[in-house]
MIMARVO-88475 format. One record per residue (C-alpha): residue in one letter; x, y negated, z negated. Coordinates in steps of 0.2 Angstrom, whole numbers, plus 5000, padded with zeros to 4 digits. Layout:
REM residues N
AXYZ/...
This chain:
REM residues 227
M442347875129/L441147735125/S439547775117/A437947755128/A437447605117/S439047515120/F439247575138/F438147435146/S438347255143/D436847135140/A436947085158/D436847265164/R435447305152/K434447155158/R434747195176/I434147375174/N432647325164/Q432147195178/G432347335191/V431147445181/G429847305180/T430047255198/A429847445203/E428347465193/L427447325202/K427347435217/T426847605209/S425747685196/A427247785190/E428147745174/I430047745178/V431147765163/P433047765164/V433947855150/V435847865146/A436547985133/T438247985126/S438248175126/S436948315129/G437848445118/R438948475103/Y440148595111/D440848675095/R441448825104/A442548715115/E443348635099/D443748815093/L444548865109/V445648705109/G446148755091/L446548935096/F447548875111/L448548755101/G448848875087/I449549005099/V450648875107/L451348825090/M451549005084/I452549045100/L453648885098/T453948935080/A454549105085/I455749035098/L456448895088/W456548975071/P456749165074/A456949285060/S458749325055/P459049505053/I460149545038/S461349695039/M461249825026/E463049815023/S462949625019/G462549665001/S461149535001/W459649554990/D458749404999/K456849415003/D456349525018/P456649405033/S455149485042/L453949425028/L454649255029/Q454449245048/A452649315047/G452349175035/K453049045047/L451949105061/I450349105050/V450648925045/A451048875063/M449448955069/V448348875055/V449148705058/G448948715077/F447148775075/M446648625064/L447548505075/G446648575090/V444948565082/A445248385077/A445848345095/G444348435103/S443148335092/R443948165095/I444548175113/P443148205125/A444348245140/V445148385129/R443448455125/R442848445143/L444348545148/F443848695138/T441948685142/S441248765158/S440348665171/R438948795169/Q438748765150/M438748575153/Q437448585166/E436348695155/E436548575140/V436048425151/Q434548505158/Q433948565140/S434248385133/A433448305148/Q431848405145/A431848375127/I431948185129/F430648185143/F429448255129/D430148165114/K430047985122/R428248025128/I428748005146/H427748165149/H426248105139/T425647955150/E423847945153/S423947975172/G425448105171/S426547985181/G428147985171/L429847985180/M431447995170/I433147955177/Y434348035165/L436248015164/S437448105152/L439148025150/F440148155143/E439648295156/H439548175171/V437948245175/A436248165181/V434548235181/I432848165187/L431248235180/A429548195185/D427848225177/E426348315186/Q425748175197/V427448115203/L428048285207/K426448315217/A426648155226/L428448165230/G428848355229/Q430448425221/A431448415237/T431248225236/L431748215218/D433348325221/E433748205236/L433648055224/C434748145211/S436048195224/S436048005230/L436247955212/T437648065209/M438648005224/Q438347825219/L439047865201/K440647935209/Q440847785220/G440247635210/S439647575193/P438347665183/T437247505183/D437247485202/A436847675204/I435447665191/C434647505199/K434847575217/T434047745212/I432547645203/E432347545219/A432447705230/A431147795219/S429947645219/E430047635238/K429547815240/L428247805226/F427447645234/T426747755248/A426447915239/L425847845222/P425447655224/R424947545210/Q423147525206/S422247375199/S421747475184/D423547535180/I424247485163/N426047485158/E426147625145/L428047635142/P429347495139/D430247435155/S431947455147/L433447565147/I433547695133/T435247745126/I435547895115/D437047915105/
């Protein structure tokens, strides 16, 4: 999976930035598109991958290299075969766990397979709220920040709004914009989806929160990427 910084070409970034600039000519709101590579670390998923692969290797070892029982009449004084077999199984488990953790940390599709949708949704919501404050979208003078947030690993989008935008549009409208954004992300390119969502938001804000002559541009009109 590409990082957020390398996910968009220069032409894509320019198009998104121009979309923000054009949209803010119509409204007092500050529209900020943000794309993150991932919203969470998901260490537990990596451990689960390691545990799963360790068990698989242990089972395969038991099947392919079973213990060879030694008859008491054979006269053999070799080591206890049960101890040797236990050692094989332990080694297989450890090797499988280490390989699984490495695969989970480096292959996003594997990590996603062992992460619940609920956990990813929660991580994205928490990350979006933190970025909303950290990037000062929540701290505009008029309380008119609107953030369009995409998290690439989780394939989840969130739209958060400050007090004035939320009051002007209502949560139902924000949810509608987010649902439309999600559908567009499934059907087309992220750049198209972001630009169309920015335009749709500006059309709604043009009526509900029109631009005033005294408005100043408090936040950069540019895409923010977070790796």
